[in-house]
Biotite code that builds the C-alpha atoms (Angstrom):
import biotite.structure as struc

atoms = struc.array([
    struc.Atom([43.068, 18.024, -34.589], chain_id="A", res_id=1, res_name="ILE", atom_name="CA", element="C"),
    struc.Atom([42.430, 19.769, -31.028], chain_id="A", res_id=2, res_name="ALA", atom_name="CA", element="C"),
    struc.Atom([41.560, 23.315, -30.551], chain_id="A", res_id=3, res_name="PRO", atom_name="CA", element="C"),
    struc.Atom([45.010, 24.338, -29.924], chain_id="A", res_id=4, res_name="ASN", atom_name="CA", element="C"),
    struc.Atom([46.428, 22.796, -32.930], chain_id="A", res_id=5, res_name="SER", atom_name="CA", element="C"),
    struc.Atom([48.920, 24.502, -35.566], chain_id="A", res_id=6, res_name="ARG", atom_name="CA", element="C"),
    struc.Atom([48.045, 23.237, -38.929], chain_id="A", res_id=7, res_name="VAL", atom_name="CA", element="C"),
    struc.Atom([49.963, 23.498, -42.101], chain_id="A", res_id=8, res_name="LEU", atom_name="CA", element="C"),
    struc.Atom([47.827, 23.627, -45.205], chain_id="A", res_id=9, res_name="GLU", atom_name="CA", element="C"),
    struc.Atom([49.589, 23.150, -48.930], chain_id="A", res_id=10, res_name="LEU", atom_name="CA", element="C"),
    struc.Atom([47.675, 25.017, -51.187], chain_id="A", res_id=11, res_name="GLY", atom_name="CA", element="C"),
    struc.Atom([45.104, 26.432, -49.798], chain_id="A", res_id=12, res_name="PRO", atom_name="CA", element="C"),
    struc.Atom([43.169, 27.957, -53.058], chain_id="A", res_id=13, res_name="GLY", atom_name="CA", element="C"),
    struc.Atom([39.970, 29.872, -52.237], chain_id="A", res_id=14, res_name="GLY", atom_name="CA", element="C"),
    struc.Atom([40.181, 28.974, -48.556], chain_id="A", res_id=15, res_name="GLY", atom_name="CA", element="C"),
    struc.Atom([37.494, 26.453, -48.218], chain_id="A", res_id=16, res_name="SER", atom_name="CA", element="C"),
    struc.Atom([39.351, 23.844, -46.098], chain_id="A", res_id=17, res_name="TRP", atom_name="CA", element="C"),
    struc.Atom([40.883, 26.544, -44.583], chain_id="A", res_id=18, res_name="THR", atom_name="CA", element="C"),
    struc.Atom([38.113, 27.885, -42.822], chain_id="A", res_id=19, res_name="ARG", atom_name="CA", element="C"),
    struc.Atom([36.932, 24.965, -41.931], chain_id="A", res_id=20, res_name="ALA", atom_name="CA", element="C"),
    struc.Atom([40.009, 23.833, -39.951], chain_id="A", res_id=21, res_name="ILE", atom_name="CA", element="C"),
    struc.Atom([39.865, 27.354, -38.248], chain_id="A", res_id=22, res_name="LEU", atom_name="CA", element="C"),
    struc.Atom([36.989, 26.772, -37.226], chain_id="A", res_id=23, res_name="SER", atom_name="CA", element="C"),
    struc.Atom([38.085, 23.451, -35.663], chain_id="A", res_id=24, res_name="LEU", atom_name="CA", element="C"),
    struc.Atom([41.016, 25.179, -34.128], chain_id="A", res_id=25, res_name="VAL", atom_name="CA", element="C"),
    struc.Atom([39.591, 27.855, -32.342], chain_id="A", res_id=26, res_name="PRO", atom_name="CA", element="C"),
    struc.Atom([42.614, 27.828, -29.692], chain_id="A", res_id=27, res_name="ASN", atom_name="CA", element="C"),
    struc.Atom([45.178, 27.406, -32.584], chain_id="A", res_id=28, res_name="GLY", atom_name="CA", element="C"),
    struc.Atom([46.537, 28.832, -35.904], chain_id="A", res_id=29, res_name="GLU", atom_name="CA", element="C"),
    struc.Atom([46.691, 27.637, -39.615], chain_id="A", res_id=30, res_name="VAL", atom_name="CA", element="C"),
    struc.Atom([49.511, 28.244, -41.827], chain_id="A", res_id=31, res_name="HIS", atom_name="CA", element="C"),
    struc.Atom([49.130, 28.079, -45.481], chain_id="A", res_id=32, res_name="THR", atom_name="CA", element="C"),
    struc.Atom([51.801, 27.631, -48.063], chain_id="A", res_id=33, res_name="VAL", atom_name="CA", element="C"),
    struc.Atom([50.783, 28.567, -51.867], chain_id="A", res_id=34, res_name="ASP", atom_name="CA", element="C"),
    struc.Atom([52.655, 29.957, -54.937], chain_id="A", res_id=35, res_name="ILE", atom_name="CA", element="C"),
    struc.Atom([49.564, 32.454, -55.427], chain_id="A", res_id=36, res_name="HIS", atom_name="CA", element="C"),
    struc.Atom([48.561, 35.001, -53.032], chain_id="A", res_id=37, res_name="ASP", atom_name="CA", element="C"),
    struc.Atom([45.448, 33.850, -51.309], chain_id="A", res_id=38, res_name="VAL", atom_name="CA", element="C"),
    struc.Atom([44.709, 36.606, -48.695], chain_id="A", res_id=39, res_name="THR", atom_name="CA", element="C"),
    struc.Atom([42.441, 38.214, -51.508], chain_id="A", res_id=40, res_name="ARG", atom_name="CA", element="C"),
    struc.Atom([40.412, 34.881, -50.744], chain_id="A", res_id=41, res_name="PHE", atom_name="CA", element="C"),
    struc.Atom([40.615, 35.285, -46.929], chain_id="A", res_id=42, res_name="MET", atom_name="CA", element="C"),
    struc.Atom([42.304, 37.970, -44.891], chain_id="A", res_id=43, res_name="ASP", atom_name="CA", element="C"),
    struc.Atom([44.480, 37.051, -41.992], chain_id="A", res_id=44, res_name="PRO", atom_name="CA", element="C"),
    struc.Atom([43.356, 39.910, -40.258], chain_id="A", res_id=45, res_name="SER", atom_name="CA", element="C"),
    struc.Atom([40.235, 38.418, -40.416], chain_id="A", res_id=46, res_name="ASP", atom_name="CA", element="C"),
    struc.Atom([41.036, 35.949, -37.828], chain_id="A", res_id=47, res_name="TRP", atom_name="CA", element="C"),
    struc.Atom([42.552, 37.216, -34.976], chain_id="A", res_id=48, res_name="GLN", atom_name="CA", element="C"),
    struc.Atom([45.985, 36.254, -35.744], chain_id="A", res_id=49, res_name="GLY", atom_name="CA", element="C"),
    struc.Atom([45.245, 32.390, -36.051], chain_id="A", res_id=50, res_name="ARG", atom_name="CA", element="C"),
    struc.Atom([45.844, 32.608, -39.665], chain_id="A", res_id=51, res_name="LEU", atom_name="CA", element="C"),
    struc.Atom([49.182, 33.193, -41.548], chain_id="A", res_id=52, res_name="HIS", atom_name="CA", element="C"),
    struc.Atom([49.679, 32.935, -45.247], chain_id="A", res_id=53, res_name="CYS", atom_name="CA", element="C"),
    struc.Atom([52.691, 32.495, -46.785], chain_id="A", res_id=54, res_name="HIS", atom_name="CA", element="C"),
    struc.Atom([53.295, 33.264, -50.378], chain_id="A", res_id=55, res_name="ARG", atom_name="CA", element="C"),
    struc.Atom([56.345, 31.105, -51.716], chain_id="A", res_id=56, res_name="ILE", atom_name="CA", element="C"),
    struc.Atom([58.105, 30.790, -54.788], chain_id="A", res_id=57, res_name="GLU", atom_name="CA", element="C"),
    struc.Atom([59.198, 27.141, -54.693], chain_id="A", res_id=58, res_name="LYS", atom_name="CA", element="C"),
    struc.Atom([58.730, 23.993, -52.580], chain_id="A", res_id=59, res_name="ASN", atom_name="CA", element="C"),
    struc.Atom([61.456, 25.369, -49.569], chain_id="A", res_id=60, res_name="ASP", atom_name="CA", element="C"),
    struc.Atom([59.745, 25.348, -46.174], chain_id="A", res_id=61, res_name="TYR", atom_name="CA", element="C"),
    struc.Atom([63.198, 26.363, -44.714], chain_id="A", res_id=62, res_name="ARG", atom_name="CA", element="C"),
    struc.Atom([61.272, 29.276, -43.232], chain_id="A", res_id=63, res_name="PHE", atom_name="CA", element="C"),
    struc.Atom([58.880, 27.516, -41.185], chain_id="A", res_id=64, res_name="LEU", atom_name="CA", element="C"),
    struc.Atom([59.956, 26.608, -37.824], chain_id="A", res_id=65, res_name="ALA", atom_name="CA", element="C"),
    struc.Atom([60.894, 23.188, -37.370], chain_id="A", res_id=66, res_name="ASP", atom_name="CA", element="C"),
    struc.Atom([58.546, 20.423, -34.826], chain_id="A", res_id=67, res_name="ASP", atom_name="CA", element="C"),
    struc.Atom([55.982, 23.222, -35.068], chain_id="A", res_id=68, res_name="TYR", atom_name="CA", element="C"),
    struc.Atom([52.884, 21.629, -36.452], chain_id="A", res_id=69, res_name="PHE", atom_name="CA", element="C"),
    struc.Atom([50.571, 19.415, -35.589], chain_id="A", res_id=70, res_name="ASP", atom_name="CA", element="C"),
    struc.Atom([49.172, 18.427, -38.602], chain_id="A", res_id=71, res_name="PHE", atom_name="CA", element="C"),
    struc.Atom([49.926, 19.113, -42.419], chain_id="A", res_id=72, res_name="PHE", atom_name="CA", element="C"),
    struc.Atom([47.338, 18.568, -45.267], chain_id="A", res_id=73, res_name="PHE", atom_name="CA", element="C"),
    struc.Atom([46.417, 19.385, -48.582], chain_id="A", res_id=74, res_name="SER", atom_name="CA", element="C"),
    struc.Atom([43.434, 18.616, -51.167], chain_id="A", res_id=75, res_name="PHE", atom_name="CA", element="C"),
    struc.Atom([43.508, 19.398, -55.005], chain_id="A", res_id=76, res_name="GLY", atom_name="CA", element="C"),
    struc.Atom([47.431, 20.168, -55.071], chain_id="A", res_id=77, res_name="VAL", atom_name="CA", element="C"),
    struc.Atom([49.406, 16.644, -55.104], chain_id="A", res_id=78, res_name="LEU", atom_name="CA", element="C"),
    struc.Atom([47.334, 15.498, -57.702], chain_id="A", res_id=79, res_name="CYS", atom_name="CA", element="C"),
    struc.Atom([48.688, 17.989, -59.979], chain_id="A", res_id=80, res_name="HIS", atom_name="CA", element="C"),
    struc.Atom([52.151, 17.453, -59.588], chain_id="A", res_id=81, res_name="LEU", atom_name="CA", element="C"),
    struc.Atom([54.765, 15.299, -61.019], chain_id="A", res_id=82, res_name="ALA", atom_name="CA", element="C"),
    struc.Atom([56.762, 12.921, -58.325], chain_id="A", res_id=83, res_name="ARG", atom_name="CA", element="C"),
    struc.Atom([59.923, 14.888, -57.988], chain_id="A", res_id=84, res_name="ASP", atom_name="CA", element="C"),
    struc.Atom([57.711, 17.504, -56.761], chain_id="A", res_id=85, res_name="GLU", atom_name="CA", element="C"),
    struc.Atom([55.489, 15.568, -54.675], chain_id="A", res_id=86, res_name="ARG", atom_name="CA", element="C"),
    struc.Atom([58.352, 14.060, -53.133], chain_id="A", res_id=87, res_name="LEU", atom_name="CA", element="C"),
    struc.Atom([60.318, 17.648, -52.979], chain_id="A", res_id=88, res_name="GLU", atom_name="CA", element="C"),
    struc.Atom([57.216, 18.802, -51.128], chain_id="A", res_id=89, res_name="ILE", atom_name="CA", element="C"),
    struc.Atom([57.040, 15.882, -48.341], chain_id="A", res_id=90, res_name="LEU", atom_name="CA", element="C"),
    struc.Atom([60.331, 15.922, -47.623], chain_id="A", res_id=91, res_name="THR", atom_name="CA", element="C"),
    struc.Atom([60.697, 19.568, -46.869], chain_id="A", res_id=92, res_name="GLN", atom_name="CA", element="C"),
    struc.Atom([57.221, 19.397, -44.767], chain_id="A", res_id=93, res_name="ALA", atom_name="CA", element="C"),
    struc.Atom([58.639, 16.725, -42.655], chain_id="A", res_id=94, res_name="LEU", atom_name="CA", element="C"),
    struc.Atom([61.016, 18.220, -40.467], chain_id="A", res_id=95, res_name="PRO", atom_name="CA", element="C"),
    struc.Atom([57.966, 21.292, -40.059], chain_id="A", res_id=96, res_name="LYS", atom_name="CA", element="C"),
    struc.Atom([55.459, 18.781, -38.157], chain_id="A", res_id=97, res_name="VAL", atom_name="CA", element="C"),
    struc.Atom([56.103, 17.697, -34.517], chain_id="A", res_id=98, res_name="ARG", atom_name="CA", element="C"),
    struc.Atom([57.099, 14.025, -34.221], chain_id="A", res_id=99, res_name="ARG", atom_name="CA", element="C"),
    struc.Atom([54.139, 11.686, -34.288], chain_id="A", res_id=100, res_name="GLY", atom_name="CA", element="C"),
    struc.Atom([52.313, 14.458, -36.368], chain_id="A", res_id=101, res_name="ALA", atom_name="CA", element="C"),
    struc.Atom([49.794, 13.429, -38.734], chain_id="A", res_id=102, res_name="HIS", atom_name="CA", element="C"),
    struc.Atom([49.552, 14.455, -42.624], chain_id="A", res_id=103, res_name="SER", atom_name="CA", element="C"),
    struc.Atom([46.950, 13.707, -44.961], chain_id="A", res_id=104, res_name="ILE", atom_name="CA", element="C"),
    struc.Atom([46.497, 14.342, -48.644], chain_id="A", res_id=105, res_name="HIS", atom_name="CA", element="C"),
    struc.Atom([44.235, 13.723, -51.703], chain_id="A", res_id=106, res_name="GLU", atom_name="CA", element="C"),
    struc.Atom([46.065, 12.753, -54.940], chain_id="A", res_id=107, res_name="TYR", atom_name="CA", element="C"),
    struc.Atom([45.296, 11.372, -58.427], chain_id="A", res_id=108, res_name="GLY", atom_name="CA", element="C"),
    struc.Atom([44.932, 7.663, -58.628], chain_id="A", res_id=109, res_name="ASP", atom_name="CA", element="C"),
    struc.Atom([45.533, 6.452, -62.349], chain_id="A", res_id=110, res_name="TRP", atom_name="CA", element="C"),
    struc.Atom([44.532, 2.828, -61.168], chain_id="A", res_id=111, res_name="LYS", atom_name="CA", element="C"),
    struc.Atom([41.280, 3.919, -59.842], chain_id="A", res_id=112, res_name="LYS", atom_name="CA", element="C"),
    struc.Atom([40.876, 6.098, -63.297], chain_id="A", res_id=113, res_name="LEU", atom_name="CA", element="C"),
    struc.Atom([41.174, 2.822, -65.004], chain_id="A", res_id=114, res_name="ASP", atom_name="CA", element="C"),
    struc.Atom([39.300, 0.855, -62.906], chain_id="A", res_id=115, res_name="ALA", atom_name="CA", element="C"),
    struc.Atom([35.964, 3.327, -63.320], chain_id="A", res_id=116, res_name="ILE", atom_name="CA", element="C"),
    struc.Atom([37.391, 4.072, -66.725], chain_id="A", res_id=117, res_name="GLY", atom_name="CA", element="C"),
    struc.Atom([38.542, 7.422, -67.953], chain_id="A", res_id=118, res_name="TRP", atom_name="CA", element="C"),
    struc.Atom([35.295, 8.627, -69.502], chain_id="A", res_id=119, res_name="GLY", atom_name="CA", element="C"),
    struc.Atom([33.706, 7.998, -66.443], chain_id="A", res_id=120, res_name="ASN", atom_name="CA", element="C"),
    struc.Atom([36.237, 10.399, -64.335], chain_id="A", res_id=121, res_name="ALA", atom_name="CA", element="C"),
    struc.Atom([34.574, 13.959, -64.327], chain_id="A", res_id=122, res_name="THR", atom_name="CA", element="C"),
    struc.Atom([36.894, 15.962, -66.727], chain_id="A", res_id=123, res_name="SER", atom_name="CA", element="C"),
    struc.Atom([40.051, 13.771, -67.032], chain_id="A", res_id=124, res_name="ILE", atom_name="CA", element="C"),
    struc.Atom([40.240, 13.015, -70.375], chain_id="A", res_id=125, res_name="PRO", atom_name="CA", element="C"),
    struc.Atom([42.197, 9.671, -71.554], chain_id="A", res_id=126, res_name="GLU", atom_name="CA", element="C"),
    struc.Atom([44.277, 11.349, -73.808], chain_id="A", res_id=127, res_name="ASP", atom_name="CA", element="C"),
    struc.Atom([46.463, 12.492, -70.862], chain_id="A", res_id=128, res_name="LEU", atom_name="CA", element="C"),
    struc.Atom([47.763, 9.063, -70.705], chain_id="A", res_id=129, res_name="LYS", atom_name="CA", element="C"),
    struc.Atom([50.057, 10.180, -73.809], chain_id="A", res_id=130, res_name="GLN", atom_name="CA", element="C"),
    struc.Atom([51.023, 13.452, -72.212], chain_id="A", res_id=131, res_name="VAL", atom_name="CA", element="C"),
    struc.Atom([54.638, 13.217, -70.645], chain_id="A", res_id=132, res_name="PRO", atom_name="CA", element="C"),
    struc.Atom([54.639, 13.612, -66.772], chain_id="A", res_id=133, res_name="GLU", atom_name="CA", element="C"),
    struc.Atom([55.784, 16.927, -66.283], chain_id="A", res_id=134, res_name="ASN", atom_name="CA", element="C"),
    struc.Atom([53.841, 18.400, -68.794], chain_id="A", res_id=135, res_name="ASP", atom_name="CA", element="C"),
    struc.Atom([50.573, 16.842, -67.481], chain_id="A", res_id=136, res_name="SER", atom_name="CA", element="C"),
    struc.Atom([47.976, 18.732, -65.109], chain_id="A", res_id=137, res_name="TRP", atom_name="CA", element="C"),
    struc.Atom([47.192, 15.137, -63.976], chain_id="A", res_id=138, res_name="TRP", atom_name="CA", element="C"),
    struc.Atom([50.774, 13.367, -63.794], chain_id="A", res_id=139, res_name="PRO", atom_name="CA", element="C"),
    struc.Atom([50.428, 9.612, -63.154], chain_id="A", res_id=140, res_name="HIS", atom_name="CA", element="C"),
    struc.Atom([50.150, 8.525, -59.756], chain_id="A", res_id=141, res_name="ASN", atom_name="CA", element="C"),
    struc.Atom([49.077, 5.538, -57.833], chain_id="A", res_id=142, res_name="ASP", atom_name="CA", element="C"),
    struc.Atom([48.339, 4.417, -54.084], chain_id="A", res_id=143, res_name="ALA", atom_name="CA", element="C"),
    struc.Atom([51.524, 2.046, -54.241], chain_id="A", res_id=144, res_name="ASP", atom_name="CA", element="C"),
    struc.Atom([53.538, 5.150, -55.860], chain_id="A", res_id=145, res_name="GLU", atom_name="CA", element="C"),
    struc.Atom([52.374, 7.334, -53.388], chain_id="A", res_id=146, res_name="MET", atom_name="CA", element="C"),
    struc.Atom([53.037, 5.259, -50.468], chain_id="A", res_id=147, res_name="ALA", atom_name="CA", element="C"),
    struc.Atom([56.795, 4.496, -51.846], chain_id="A", res_id=148, res_name="GLN", atom_name="CA", element="C"),
    struc.Atom([57.214, 8.732, -52.601], chain_id="A", res_id=149, res_name="GLU", atom_name="CA", element="C"),
    struc.Atom([56.319, 9.196, -48.906], chain_id="A", res_id=150, res_name="ALA", atom_name="CA", element="C"),
    struc.Atom([58.311, 6.558, -47.552], chain_id="A", res_id=151, res_name="CYS", atom_name="CA", element="C"),
    struc.Atom([61.383, 8.110, -49.432], chain_id="A", res_id=152, res_name="ASP", atom_name="CA", element="C"),
    struc.Atom([60.552, 11.500, -47.945], chain_id="A", res_id=153, res_name="ALA", atom_name="CA", element="C"),
    struc.Atom([60.879, 9.944, -44.488], chain_id="A", res_id=154, res_name="GLY", atom_name="CA", element="C"),
    struc.Atom([57.369, 9.766, -43.665], chain_id="A", res_id=155, res_name="TRP", atom_name="CA", element="C"),
    struc.Atom([55.748, 6.602, -42.110], chain_id="A", res_id=156, res_name="LEU", atom_name="CA", element="C"),
    struc.Atom([52.392, 5.163, -44.287], chain_id="A", res_id=157, res_name="VAL", atom_name="CA", element="C"),
    struc.Atom([49.337, 4.721, -41.802], chain_id="A", res_id=158, res_name="VAL", atom_name="CA", element="C"),
    struc.Atom([47.212, 3.891, -44.904], chain_id="A", res_id=159, res_name="THR", atom_name="CA", element="C"),
    struc.Atom([47.939, 4.406, -48.596], chain_id="A", res_id=160, res_name="PRO", atom_name="CA", element="C"),
    struc.Atom([44.448, 5.451, -49.378], chain_id="A", res_id=161, res_name="ASP", atom_name="CA", element="C"),
    struc.Atom([41.255, 6.174, -47.208], chain_id="A", res_id=162, res_name="LEU", atom_name="CA", element="C"),
    struc.Atom([39.017, 4.963, -50.057], chain_id="A", res_id=163, res_name="GLY", atom_name="CA", element="C"),
    struc.Atom([36.741, 7.850, -49.822], chain_id="A", res_id=164, res_name="PHE", atom_name="CA", element="C"),
    struc.Atom([36.575, 8.547, -53.266], chain_id="A", res_id=165, res_name="PHE", atom_name="CA", element="C"),
    struc.Atom([36.539, 6.495, -56.720], chain_id="A", res_id=166, res_name="LYS", atom_name="CA", element="C"),
    struc.Atom([38.558, 8.623, -58.808], chain_id="A", res_id=167, res_name="ARG", atom_name="CA", element="C"),
    struc.Atom([41.448, 9.776, -56.187], chain_id="A", res_id=168, res_name="ASP", atom_name="CA", element="C"),
    struc.Atom([43.170, 8.590, -53.037], chain_id="A", res_id=169, res_name="GLY", atom_name="CA", element="C"),
    struc.Atom([43.781, 10.169, -49.515], chain_id="A", res_id=170, res_name="VAL", atom_name="CA", element="C"),
    struc.Atom([46.795, 8.972, -47.938], chain_id="A", res_id=171, res_name="ILE", atom_name="CA", element="C"),
    struc.Atom([47.507, 9.322, -44.446], chain_id="A", res_id=172, res_name="VAL", atom_name="CA", element="C"),
    struc.Atom([51.227, 9.978, -43.260], chain_id="A", res_id=173, res_name="LEU", atom_name="CA", element="C"),
    struc.Atom([52.760, 10.113, -39.709], chain_id="A", res_id=174, res_name="ARG", atom_name="CA", element="C"),
    struc.Atom([56.295, 11.651, -38.636], chain_id="A", res_id=175, res_name="ARG", atom_name="CA", element="C"),
    struc.Atom([58.310, 9.068, -36.993], chain_id="A", res_id=176, res_name="PRO", atom_name="CA", element="C"),
    struc.Atom([58.711, 9.650, -33.596], chain_id="A", res_id=177, res_name="GLU", atom_name="CA", element="C"),
])
């Protein structure tokens, strides 16, 4: 991320990552997309035109300019979405970032949960394994599935997991040139 980067953030929640990114792009801008009104947590008028909060009802990013963003990221979003919705988001976002731009996303990884033991994973009950994919607040996913979804959406996978967390994965993607 450069000081003049244009960043797209999916699901900013209370805006802690948003504010951190804004501090790294003093000559750039951050656009957030969320199903919730996040302006109650961070007021765009406080950021001299560098913060743009877009409320969406579905994963349709056609209103955003193509080839505009230098970086796309999310944290704490894809871990709550089933495969079809993750794929839809990655597909919709791809043309919005410039060619060669990177994207980073945290996601839930059930193989990691199995490895550390579900009882040792904060607030992830083992009986969640029995919940159907589309009804779960922590749908099934792992590094292999996440990488395949990203490829299916047209991204190049730089690494399927940075290995930062015992429970979750962090995938790094790049839009093809």
